[in-house]
MIDOSE-1310 file (N, C-alpha, C; in nm, 2 decimals, decimal comma, always signed):
residues 264
mttl	+1,20/-1,09/+1,57/+1,15/-1,15/+1,70/+1,14/-1,30/+1,69; +1,19/-1,37/+1,78/+1,18/-1,52/+1,78/+1,04/-1,56/+1,80; +1,00/-1,68/+1,76/+0,87/-1,73/+1,79/+0,84/-1,74/+1,94; +0,94/-1,77/+2,02/+0,92/-1,78/+2,16/+0,89/-1,64/+2,21
rlll	+0,96/-1,54/+2,16/+0,93/-1,40/+2,21/+0,79/-1,36/+2,16; +0,75/-1,40/+2,04/+0,61/-1,37/+2,00/+0,51/-1,43/+2,09; +0,53/-1,55/+2,14/+0,44/-1,62/+2,23/+0,44/-1,55/+2,36; +0,56/-1,50/+2,41/+0,57/-1,43/+2,53/+0,50/-1,30/+2,52
aaav	+0,51/-1,23/+2,41/+0,44/-1,11/+2,38/+0,29/-1,12/+2,39; +0,25/-1,24/+2,33/+0,11/-1,26/+2,33/+0,06/-1,28/+2,47; +0,14/-1,35/+2,55/+0,10/-1,37/+2,69/+0,09/-1,23/+2,77; +0,18/-1,14/+2,74/+0,18/-1,01/+2,80/+0,05/-0,94/+2,76
lags	+0,02/-0,94/+2,62/-0,10/-0,88/+2,58/-0,22/-0,94/+2,64; -0,22/-1,07/+2,66/-0,33/-1,14/+2,72/-0,35/-1,09/+2,86; -0,24/-1,08/+2,93/-0,25/-1,03/+3,07/-0,30/-0,89/+3,08; -0,26/-0,80/+2,98/-0,31/-0,67/+2,99/-0,45/-0,65/+2,94
giaa	-0,50/-0,75/+2,88/-0,64/-0,74/+2,82/-0,74/-0,82/+2,89; -0,72/-0,85/+3,02/-0,81/-0,94/+3,09/-0,95/-0,89/+3,09; -0,96/-0,75/+3,09/-1,10/-0,69/+3,10/-1,18/-0,72/+2,97; -1,11/-0,75/+2,86/-1,18/-0,78/+2,74/-1,24/-0,92/+2,74
hgqd	-1,18/-1,01/+2,82/-1,23/-1,14/+2,82/-1,36/-1,14/+2,90; -1,46/-1,20/+2,85/-1,59/-1,21/+2,92/-1,69/-1,10/+2,88; -1,64/-0,99/+2,82/-1,73/-0,89/+2,78/-1,81/-0,93/+2,66; -1,93/-0,88/+2,65/-2,02/-0,91/+2,54/-1,96/-0,84/+2,41
lpdl	-1,95/-0,92/+2,30/-1,90/-0,86/+2,18/-2,02/-0,82/+2,09; -2,00/-0,73/+2,00/-2,10/-0,69/+1,90/-2,15/-0,81/+1,83; -2,28/-0,82/+1,80/-2,35/-0,92/+1,73/-2,37/-0,87/+1,58; -2,31/-0,93/+1,49/-2,32/-0,89/+1,35/-2,44/-0,96/+1,28
dgrt	-2,51/-1,04/+1,35/-2,64/-1,10/+1,30/-2,62/-1,18/+1,17; -2,52/-1,26/+1,17/-2,50/-1,34/+1,05/-2,44/-1,28/+0,93; -2,40/-1,15/+0,94/-2,35/-1,08/+0,83/-2,23/-1,15/+0,76; -2,22/-1,14/+0,63/-2,11/-1,20/+0,56/-2,00/-1,09/+0,53
ivav	-1,88/-1,12/+0,58/-1,77/-1,02/+0,56/-1,69/-1,07/+0,44; -1,67/-0,99/+0,35/-1,59/-1,02/+0,23/-1,44/-0,99/+0,26; -1,36/-1,10/+0,27/-1,22/-1,08/+0,31/-1,13/-1,13/+0,20; -1,01/-1,07/+0,19/-0,92/-1,10/+0,08/-0,78/-1,13/+0,13
tena	-0,72/-1,22/+0,07/-0,58/-1,25/+0,10/-0,51/-1,29/-0,03; -0,38/-1,34/-0,02/-0,31/-1,37/-0,14/-0,28/-1,52/-0,15; -0,27/-1,59/-0,04/-0,23/-1,73/-0,04/-0,09/-1,75/-0,08; +0,00/-1,67/-0,04/+0,14/-1,68/-0,08/+0,24/-1,64/+0,03
yvpl	+0,19/-1,65/+0,16/+0,28/-1,60/+0,27/+0,28/-1,70/+0,39; +0,35/-1,81/+0,37/+0,36/-1,91/+0,47/+0,43/-1,85/+0,60; +0,37/-1,88/+0,72/+0,26/-1,96/+0,75/+0,13/-1,87/+0,78; +0,13/-1,75/+0,73/+0,01/-1,66/+0,75/-0,10/-1,70/+0,66
nfad	-0,08/-1,71/+0,53/-0,18/-1,75/+0,44/-0,12/-1,82/+0,32; -0,17/-1,94/+0,29/-0,12/-2,02/+0,17/-0,21/-2,13/+0,14; -0,19/-2,19/+0,02/-0,27/-2,30/-0,02/-0,22/-2,43/+0,04; -0,30/-2,50/+0,11/-0,26/-2,63/+0,16/-0,22/-2,72/+0,05
pasg	-0,10/-2,78/+0,06/-0,04/-2,86/-0,05/-0,13/-2,99/-0,08; -0,20/-3,04/+0,03/-0,28/-3,16/+0,01/-0,42/-3,12/-0,05; -0,49/-3,02/+0,01/-0,62/-2,99/-0,03/-0,64/-2,88/-0,13; -0,54/-2,79/-0,14/-0,55/-2,67/-0,22/-0,63/-2,56/-0,15
egvg	-0,68/-2,58/-0,03/-0,76/-2,48/+0,04/-0,67/-2,38/+0,11; -0,72/-2,26/+0,12/-0,65/-2,16/+0,19/-0,64/-2,19/+0,34; -0,52/-2,18/+0,39/-0,50/-2,21/+0,54/-0,39/-2,11/+0,59; -0,37/-2,11/+0,72/-0,27/-2,03/+0,78/-0,32/-1,95/+0,90
leyd	-0,23/-1,89/+0,97/-0,26/-1,81/+1,09/-0,37/-1,71/+1,06; -0,36/-1,63/+0,96/-0,46/-1,53/+0,93/-0,60/-1,59/+0,90; -0,60/-1,70/+0,83/-0,73/-1,76/+0,81/-0,79/-1,80/+0,95; -0,71/-1,87/+1,03/-0,77/-1,92/+1,16/-0,81/-1,80/+1,25
lfne	-0,73/-1,70/+1,25/-0,76/-1,58/+1,34/-0,88/-1,51/+1,29; -0,89/-1,48/+1,16/-1,01/-1,40/+1,12/-1,14/-1,49/+1,12; -1,12/-1,62/+1,09/-1,24/-1,70/+1,11/-1,29/-1,70/+1,25; -1,20/-1,70/+1,35/-1,23/-1,70/+1,49/-1,30/-1,56/+1,53
iakr	-1,24/-1,46/+1,47/-1,30/-1,32/+1,49/-1,45/-1,32/+1,44; -1,47/-1,37/+1,32/-1,60/-1,37/+1,26/-1,70/-1,46/+1,35; -1,65/-1,57/+1,39/-1,73/-1,66/+1,47/-1,78/-1,59/+1,60; -1,69/-1,52/+1,66/-1,73/-1,45/+1,79/-1,82/-1,33/+1,76
lnak	-1,82/-1,28/+1,64/-1,91/-1,17/+1,61/-2,04/-1,21/+1,54; -2,06/-1,34/+1,54/-2,18/-1,40/+1,47/-2,18/-1,35/+1,32; -2,07/-1,37/+1,25/-2,06/-1,34/+1,11/-2,00/-1,45/+1,04; -2,01/-1,45/+0,90/-1,95/-1,54/+0,81/-1,84/-1,47/+0,73
vdwq	-1,75/-1,55/+0,67/-1,65/-1,49/+0,59/-1,65/-1,55/+0,45; -1,66/-1,46/+0,36/-1,65/-1,49/+0,21/-1,51/-1,46/+0,17; -1,43/-1,57/+0,17/-1,28/-1,55/+0,14/-1,26/-1,54/-0,01; -1,18/-1,43/-0,05/-1,15/-1,40/-0,19/-1,00/-1,39/-0,20
lasw	-0,94/-1,41/-0,32/-0,80/-1,39/-0,34/-0,77/-1,28/-0,43; -0,66/-1,21/-0,41/-0,61/-1,10/-0,49/-0,46/-1,09/-0,48; -0,39/-1,04/-0,58/-0,25/-1,02/-0,57/-0,22/-0,91/-0,48; -0,10/-0,91/-0,42/-0,06/-0,80/-0,33/-0,07/-0,67/-0,39
dvmi	-0,03/-0,65/-0,52/-0,01/-0,52/-0,58/-0,15/-0,45/-0,60; -0,26/-0,52/-0,59/-0,39/-0,45/-0,60/-0,47/-0,46/-0,47; -0,42/-0,53/-0,37/-0,50/-0,55/-0,26/-0,54/-0,43/-0,18; -0,45/-0,34/-0,15/-0,48/-0,22/-0,07/-0,58/-0,13/-0,14
qavr	-0,55/-0,11/-0,27/-0,64/-0,03/-0,34/-0,78/-0,09/-0,35; -0,79/-0,22/-0,37/-0,92/-0,29/-0,38/-1,00/-0,28/-0,25; -0,93/-0,29/-0,14/-1,00/-0,27/-0,01/-1,04/-0,12/+0,01; -0,95/-0,03/-0,03/-0,99/+0,11/-0,02/-1,11/+0,14/-0,10
dgqf	-1,12/+0,08/-0,22/-1,24/+0,11/-0,31/-1,36/+0,03/-0,26; -1,35/-0,06/-0,16/-1,47/-0,13/-0,12/-1,50/-0,26/-0,19; -1,41/-0,30/-0,28/-1,43/-0,43/-0,35/-1,43/-0,54/-0,24; -1,34/-0,53/-0,14/-1,33/-0,62/-0,03/-1,35/-0,54/+0,10
evgm	-1,40/-0,60/+0,20/-1,42/-0,53/+0,33/-1,30/-0,53/+0,42; -1,23/-0,64/+0,41/-1,11/-0,66/+0,50/-1,00/-0,73/+0,42; -0,88/-0,69/+0,44/-0,77/-0,76/+0,37/-0,66/-0,79/+0,47; -0,58/-0,90/+0,43/-0,47/-0,94/+0,52/-0,37/-1,02/+0,43
dgit	-0,24/-0,99/+0,46/-0,13/-1,05/+0,39/+0,00/-1,02/+0,46; +0,00/-1,03/+0,59/+0,11/-0,98/+0,67/+0,14/-0,84/+0,64; +0,04/-0,75/+0,65/+0,05/-0,61/+0,61/+0,09/-0,53/+0,72; +0,21/-0,46/+0,71/+0,26/-0,38/+0,81/+0,18/-0,25/+0,83
inde	+0,15/-0,22/+0,95/+0,08/-0,09/+0,98/+0,18/+0,02/+0,97; +0,16/+0,12/+0,88/+0,24/+0,24/+0,87/+0,16/+0,36/+0,83; +0,22/+0,48/+0,85/+0,14/+0,60/+0,82/+0,11/+0,62/+0,68; +0,19/+0,57/+0,58/+0,17/+0,59/+0,44/+0,04/+0,51/+0,41
rrql	+0,03/+0,39/+0,45/-0,09/+0,30/+0,42/-0,21/+0,35/+0,50; -0,19/+0,42/+0,61/-0,31/+0,47/+0,68/-0,38/+0,58/+0,60; -0,31/+0,64/+0,51/-0,37/+0,74/+0,42/-0,46/+0,68/+0,32; -0,45/+0,55/+0,30/-0,53/+0,48/+0,20/-0,64/+0,40/+0,26
vdfs	-0,61/+0,33/+0,37/-0,71/+0,24/+0,43/-0,70/+0,25/+0,59; -0,80/+0,20/+0,65/-0,80/+0,19/+0,80/-0,73/+0,06/+0,84; -0,68/+0,06/+0,96/-0,62/-0,06/+1,01/-0,69/-0,11/+1,14; -0,69/-0,24/+1,16/-0,73/-0,29/+1,29/-0,61/-0,27/+1,39
dsyl	-0,63/-0,31/+1,51/-0,52/-0,31/+1,60/-0,42/-0,42/+1,55; -0,30/-0,41/+1,60/-0,20/-0,51/+1,56/-0,24/-0,65/+1,61; -0,22/-0,75/+1,53/-0,24/-0,89/+1,58/-0,11/-0,97/+1,58; +0,00/-0,91/+1,54/+0,12/-0,98/+1,54/+0,24/-0,88/+1,52
tsqq	+0,34/-0,90/+1,60/+0,46/-0,82/+1,59/+0,58/-0,91/+1,54; +0,65/-0,87/+1,44/+0,76/-0,95/+1,40/+0,88/-0,86/+1,35; +0,98/-0,93/+1,31/+1,10/-0,85/+1,26/+1,15/-0,91/+1,12; +1,22/-0,83/+1,05/+1,27/-0,87/+0,92/+1,41/-0,94/+0,93
fmlv	+1,42/-1,06/+0,86/+1,55/-1,13/+0,86/+1,58/-1,17/+0,72; +1,70/-1,22/+0,70/+1,75/-1,26/+0,57/+1,74/-1,41/+0,56; +1,65/-1,46/+0,47/+1,64/-1,60/+0,44/+1,73/-1,63/+0,33; +1,82/-1,74/+0,35/+1,91/-1,78/+0,24/+1,90/-1,93/+0,23
rade	+1,97/-1,98/+0,12/+1,98/-2,12/+0,11/+2,07/-2,18/+0,22; +2,04/-2,30/+0,26/+2,10/-2,36/+0,37/+2,25/-2,38/+0,36; +2,30/-2,38/+0,23/+2,45/-2,40/+0,21/+2,52/-2,26/+0,19; +2,45/-2,15/+0,21/+2,51/-2,02/+0,18/+2,62/-1,99/+0,27
drft	+2,74/-1,96/+0,22/+2,86/-1,93/+0,30/+2,93/-1,80/+0,25; +2,87/-1,73/+0,15/+2,94/-1,61/+0,10/+2,92/-1,49/+0,19; +2,81/-1,49/+0,27/+2,79/-1,37/+0,36/+2,71/-1,42/+0,48; +2,72/-1,35/+0,58/+2,66/-1,39/+0,71/+2,57/-1,28/+0,77
daag	+2,56/-1,17/+0,70/+2,48/-1,06/+0,75/+2,46/-0,96/+0,64; +2,38/-0,85/+0,67/+2,34/-0,75/+0,56/+2,47/-0,68/+0,51; +2,56/-0,65/+0,59/+2,68/-0,58/+0,55/+2,76/-0,67/+0,45; +2,77/-0,79/+0,48/+2,84/-0,88/+0,39/+2,77/-0,90/+0,25
faad	+2,64/-0,90/+0,26/+2,56/-0,91/+0,14/+2,58/-0,78/+0,05; +2,57/-0,67/+0,12/+2,58/-0,54/+0,04/+2,72/-0,52/-0,02; +2,82/-0,58/+0,04/+2,96/-0,56/-0,01/+2,99/-0,64/-0,14; +2,91/-0,74/-0,17/+2,93/-0,82/-0,29/+2,83/-0,78/-0,40
pnll	+2,88/-0,71/-0,50/+2,79/-0,66/-0,61/+2,72/-0,77/-0,69; +2,77/-0,89/-0,68/+2,71/-1,00/-0,76/+2,59/-1,07/-0,69; +2,56/-1,03/-0,56/+2,45/-1,09/-0,49/+2,32/-1,02/-0,51; +2,21/-1,10/-0,52/+2,08/-1,04/-0,56/+1,98/-1,07/-0,45
vgaq	+1,88/-0,98/-0,43/+1,78/-1,00/-0,33/+1,64/-1,00/-0,41; +1,56/-1,10/-0,37/+1,42/-1,11/-0,43/+1,32/-1,04/-0,35; +1,22/-0,97/-0,41/+1,12/-0,90/-0,33/+1,00/-0,87/-0,42; +0,89/-0,83/-0,35/+0,77/-0,78/-0,42/+0,77/-0,63/-0,41
agtt	+0,74/-0,56/-0,51/+0,74/-0,41/-0,51/+0,63/-0,36/-0,41; +0,67/-0,26/-0,33/+0,57/-0,20/-0,25/+0,55/-0,27/-0,11; +0,62/-0,37/-0,09/+0,61/-0,45/+0,04/+0,71/-0,40/+0,14; +0,69/-0,43/+0,27/+0,79/-0,40/+0,37/+0,92/-0,46/+0,34
nfyv	+0,92/-0,59/+0,29/+1,04/-0,66/+0,25/+1,12/-0,58/+0,14; +1,05/-0,52/+0,05/+1,12/-0,44/-0,06/+1,19/-0,32/+0,00; +1,12/-0,25/+0,09/+1,17/-0,12/+0,14/+1,29/-0,15/+0,24; +1,28/-0,26/+0,31/+1,39/-0,30/+0,40/+1,52/-0,33/+0,31
avyd	+1,49/-0,40/+0,20/+1,60/-0,43/+0,11/+1,67/-0,31/+0,05; +1,58/-0,21/+0,02/+1,63/-0,08/-0,04/+1,71/+0,00/+0,06; +1,65/+0,02/+0,18/+1,70/+0,12/+0,27/+1,79/+0,06/+0,39; +1,77/-0,06/+0,42/+1,84/-0,12/+0,53/+1,95/-0,22/+0,49
vldg	+1,95/-0,26/+0,36/+2,05/-0,36/+0,31/+2,13/-0,29/+0,20; +2,07/-0,23/+0,11/+2,14/-0,17/-0,01/+2,16/-0,02/+0,01; +2,16/+0,05/-0,10/+2,20/+0,19/-0,10/+2,09/+0,30/-0,11; +1,96/+0,25/-0,08/+1,86/+0,35/-0,08/+1,80/+0,38/-0,22
dean	+1,85/+0,31/-0,32/+1,80/+0,34/-0,46/+1,69/+0,23/-0,49; +1,57/+0,27/-0,51/+1,46/+0,18/-0,53/+1,47/+0,11/-0,67; +1,55/+0,17/-0,76/+1,58/+0,11/-0,89/+1,71/+0,02/-0,89; +1,76/-0,01/-0,78/+1,89/-0,08/-0,77/+1,87/-0,22/-0,85
prik	+1,95/-0,25/-0,95/+1,94/-0,37/-1,02/+1,96/-0,50/-0,95; +2,02/-0,48/-0,82/+2,04/-0,60/-0,74/+1,91/-0,65/-0,68; +1,80/-0,57/-0,69/+1,67/-0,61/-0,63/+1,59/-0,67/-0,75; +1,56/-0,80/-0,74/+1,48/-0,86/-0,85/+1,34/-0,87/-0,80
lfet	+1,24/-0,82/-0,88/+1,10/-0,81/-0,84/+1,03/-0,93/-0,89; +0,93/-0,98/-0,80/+0,85/-1,10/-0,83/+0,70/-1,06/-0,80; +0,61/-1,13/-0,87/+0,47/-1,10/-0,86/+0,42/-1,14/-0,72; +0,47/-1,25/-0,67/+0,42/-1,30/-0,54/+0,54/-1,33/-0,45
fgts	+0,51/-1,33/-0,32/+0,61/-1,36/-0,22/+0,66/-1,50/-0,24; +0,57/-1,59/-0,26/+0,61/-1,73/-0,28/+0,70/-1,75/-0,40; +0,68/-1,68/-0,50/+0,77/-1,69/-0,62/+0,91/-1,64/-0,59; +0,92/-1,54/-0,51/+1,06/-1,49/-0,47/+1,13/-1,60/-0,39
vqal	+1,06/-1,67/-0,31/+1,12/-1,78/-0,23/+1,16/-1,90/-0,32; +1,08/-1,93/-0,42/+1,11/-2,03/-0,52/+1,24/-1,99/-0,60; +1,25/-1,86/-0,63/+1,37/-1,81/-0,70/+1,49/-1,83/-0,61; +1,48/-1,80/-0,48/+1,59/-1,82/-0,39/+1,63/-1,97/-0,39
qagd	+1,53/-2,06/-0,38/+1,57/-2,20/-0,37/+1,63/-2,25/-0,50; +1,59/-2,19/-0,61/+1,65/-2,23/-0,74/+1,78/-2,16/-0,77; +1,83/-2,07/-0,69/+1,95/-2,00/-0,71/+1,95/-1,88/-0,79; +1,83/-1,83/-0,82/+1,82/-1,71/-0,91/+1,84/-1,58/-0,83
vdtv	+1,82/-1,59/-0,70/+1,85/-1,48/-0,61/+1,92/-1,54/-0,49; +1,98/-1,45/-0,41/+2,06/-1,50/-0,30/+2,00/-1,48/-0,16; +1,90/-1,40/-0,15/+1,83/-1,38/-0,02/+1,69/-1,33/-0,05; +1,60/-1,35/+0,04/+1,47/-1,29/+0,04/+1,45/-1,25/+0,19
lmdq	+1,41/-1,12/+0,20/+1,38/-1,07/+0,34/+1,24/-1,10/+0,38; +1,22/-1,14/+0,50/+1,09/-1,17/+0,55/+1,09/-1,17/+0,70; +0,97/-1,16/+0,76/+0,96/-1,16/+0,90/+0,99/-1,30/+0,96; +1,02/-1,30/+1,09/+1,07/-1,43/+1,15/+0,96/-1,54/+1,14
tsan	+0,84/-1,50/+1,15/+0,73/-1,60/+1,15/+0,72/-1,67/+1,01; +0,74/-1,59/+0,91/+0,73/-1,65/+0,77/+0,86/-1,73/+0,75; +0,97/-1,68/+0,79/+1,10/-1,76/+0,78/+1,09/-1,89/+0,85; +1,03/-1,89/+0,97/+1,01/-2,02/+1,04/+0,92/-2,12/+0,96
gyig	+0,82/-2,06/+0,89/+0,73/-2,14/+0,81/+0,80/-2,21/+0,70; +0,88/-2,13/+0,62/+0,95/-2,19/+0,51/+1,06/-2,29/+0,55; +1,13/-2,26/+0,66/+1,23/-2,35/+0,70/+1,17/-2,48/+0,75; +1,06/-2,47/+0,82/+0,99/-2,59/+0,87/+0,93/-2,67/+0,75
anpg	+0,88/-2,60/+0,65/+0,81/-2,67/+0,54/+0,91/-2,73/+0,44; +1,04/-2,69/+0,45/+1,14/-2,73/+0,35/+1,27/-2,77/+0,42; +1,26/-2,88/+0,50/+1,38/-2,92/+0,58/+1,51/-2,92/+0,50; +1,61/-2,86/+0,55/+1,74/-2,86/+0,49/+1,76/-2,77/+0,37
afkv	+1,66/-2,69/+0,34/+1,66/-2,60/+0,22/+1,71/-2,46/+0,25; +1,66/-2,41/+0,37/+1,69/-2,27/+0,40/+1,74/-2,25/+0,54; +1,79/-2,13/+0,57/+1,83/-2,08/+0,70/+1,82/-1,93/+0,71; +1,83/-1,88/+0,83/+1,83/-1,73/+0,85/+1,97/-1,69/+0,89
vgea	+2,02/-1,58/+0,83/+2,15/-1,52/+0,87/+2,14/-1,38/+0,92; +2,23/-1,34/+1,00/+2,24/-1,20/+1,05/+2,14/-1,16/+1,15; +2,14/-1,04/+1,19/+2,05/-0,99/+1,30/+1,92/-0,93/+1,24; +1,83/-0,91/+1,32/+1,70/-0,85/+1,28/+1,72/-0,72/+1,22
lgse	+1,65/-0,69/+1,11/+1,67/-0,56/+1,04/+1,56/-0,46/+1,07; +1,47/-0,49/+1,15/+1,36/-0,40/+1,18/+1,24/-0,47/+1,24; +1,16/-0,39/+1,31/+1,04/-0,45/+1,37/+0,91/-0,40/+1,30; +0,81/-0,48/+1,30/+0,68/-0,44/+1,23/+0,56/-0,50/+1,30
dfgf	+0,46/-0,42/+1,30/+0,33/-0,47/+1,35/+0,23/-0,50/+1,23; +0,17/-0,62/+1,23/+0,07/-0,65/+1,13/-0,07/-0,62/+1,17; -0,15/-0,57/+1,08/-0,29/-0,54/+1,10/-0,38/-0,58/+0,99; -0,50/-0,60/+1,01/-0,60/-0,62/+0,90/-0,63/-0,48/+0,84
iltp	-0,64/-0,47/+0,71/-0,68/-0,34/+0,65/-0,83/-0,34/+0,62; -0,89/-0,23/+0,63/-1,03/-0,21/+0,62/-1,06/-0,09/+0,53; -1,18/-0,09/+0,46/-1,22/+0,02/+0,38/-1,23/+0,14/+0,48; -1,19/+0,26/+0,43/-1,19/+0,38/+0,52/-1,33/+0,40/+0,58
gsdl	-1,34/+0,42/+0,71/-1,47/+0,45/+0,78/-1,55/+0,32/+0,80; -1,49/+0,20/+0,78/-1,56/+0,08/+0,80/-1,62/+0,06/+0,94; -1,75/+0,01/+0,94/-1,81/-0,01/+1,07/-1,76/-0,14/+1,13; -1,67/-0,21/+1,07/-1,62/-0,34/+1,12/-1,50/-0,32/+1,21
agpi	-1,44/-0,20/+1,21/-1,32/-0,17/+1,29/-1,34/-0,20/+1,44; -1,44/-0,14/+1,49/-1,47/-0,16/+1,64/-1,50/-0,31/+1,67; -1,59/-0,37/+1,60/-1,61/-0,52/+1,63/-1,49/-0,60/+1,62; -1,41/-0,58/+1,51/-1,29/-0,67/+1,49/-1,19/-0,64/+1,61
naal	-1,17/-0,52/+1,64/-1,08/-0,49/+1,75/-1,12/-0,55/+1,89; -1,25/-0,54/+1,91/-1,31/-0,60/+2,03/-1,29/-0,75/+2,04; -1,32/-0,82/+1,93/-1,30/-0,96/+1,92/-1,15/-1,00/+1,93; -1,07/-0,92/+1,86/-0,92/-0,95/+1,87/-0,87/-0,94/+2,01
aqik	-0,91/-0,84/+2,08/-0,87/-0,82/+2,22/-0,91/-0,94/+2,31; -1,03/-0,99/+2,29/-1,08/-1,10/+2,36/-1,00/-1,23/+2,33; -0,97/-1,25/+2,20/-0,89/-1,36/+2,15/-0,75/-1,36/+2,21; -0,69/-1,24/+2,23/-0,56/-1,23/+2,29/-0,57/-1,26/+2,44
adgt	-0,68/-1,21/+2,50/-0,70/-1,22/+2,65/-0,72/-1,36/+2,69; -0,80/-1,44/+2,62/-0,83/-1,57/+2,67/-0,74/-1,68/+2,62; -0,63/-1,65/+2,56/-0,53/-1,75/+2,52/-0,55/-1,81/+2,39; -0,66/-1,77/+2,32/-0,68/-1,83/+2,18/-0,57/-1,79/+2,08
magi	-0,52/-1,67/+2,09/-0,42/-1,62/+2,00/-0,29/-1,70/+2,02; -0,26/-1,73/+2,15/-0,14/-1,81/+2,17/-0,15/-1,95/+2,11; -0,27/-2,00/+2,12/-0,29/-2,14/+2,06/-0,28/-2,14/+1,91; -0,33/-2,03/+1,84/-0,32/-2,02/+1,70/-0,17/-2,01/+1,66
eqkw	-0,09/-1,93/+1,73/+0,05/-1,91/+1,71/+0,12/-2,05/+1,73; +0,09/-2,12/+1,83/+0,14/-2,25/+1,86/+0,12/-2,34/+1,74; +0,00/-2,34/+1,69/-0,03/-2,43/+1,57/+0,05/-2,40/+1,45; +0,07/-2,27/+1,42/+0,13/-2,24/+1,29/+0,28/-2,21/+1,30
fydy	+0,33/-2,18/+1,42/+0,48/-2,15/+1,43/+0,55/-2,28/+1,48; +0,48/-2,37/+1,55/+0,55/-2,49/+1,60/+0,49/-2,62/+1,54; +0,36/-2,64/+1,56/+0,30/-2,77/+1,53/+0,30/-2,79/+1,38; +0,27/-2,69/+1,30/+0,27/-2,70/+1,15/+0,41/-2,74/+1,10
nsaq	+0,51/-2,66/+1,15/+0,65/-2,69/+1,11/+0,69/-2,83/+1,14; +0,66/-2,87/+1,26/+0,71/-3,01/+1,31/+0,64/-3,12/+1,23; +0,52/-3,09/+1,17/+0,45/-3,19/+1,10/+0,49/-3,21/+0,96; +0,58/-3,12/+0,91/+0,62/-3,12/+0,77/+0,73/-3,23/+0,74
């Protein structure tokens, strides 16, 4: 989904959620919510190059949710491979890392309502001319894709680009999403799959380094993950609905999909 379509979708959601705007939200009475992310998923969550502080769309959005609920956020970091289990175990109350809502993960954690819808695309180096779509990539056995195990990007690479074999040697695994993009830039892999929003972030932050090729490979909805049975689900969803309804969400998207990119 293009960024413009994301903004239009946000406007539709806002229009359908007018009733949420102006409603009183739950008051969490200054409660501190322990939230976790990875800081490796531009522009959703990453370390600001100048300050080293965690920034991004998910930071802004969840901080706004907490503010409206009269709560504070204790931000923590964890790697993707342990995040879902750590939230399930109650080590953290809320997790976010561009996490796709799906039935398999619903068996482990609870999800908030979706806060973003995006699609998977192939990010490549700007001078890539050996393939222009997934079929062309799959046809060349020398081409490699970088991914994190267990992520949506990994499963799209396995089932929508290659042959369905999760042990395919053409899939090179990396500990973080950012490391896979670094490997792409260095020429160690030939594509990394990511949602359009993240692709826009990397293209904007690295002028002339990357481009997107081919058509969208699938659609996904992102949600916050919560410890099963969490009492935060209702308040977070109520605040999220209000944020969509009053235009704040569109402003956050504008900041990270357009303004941040153009400032780089």
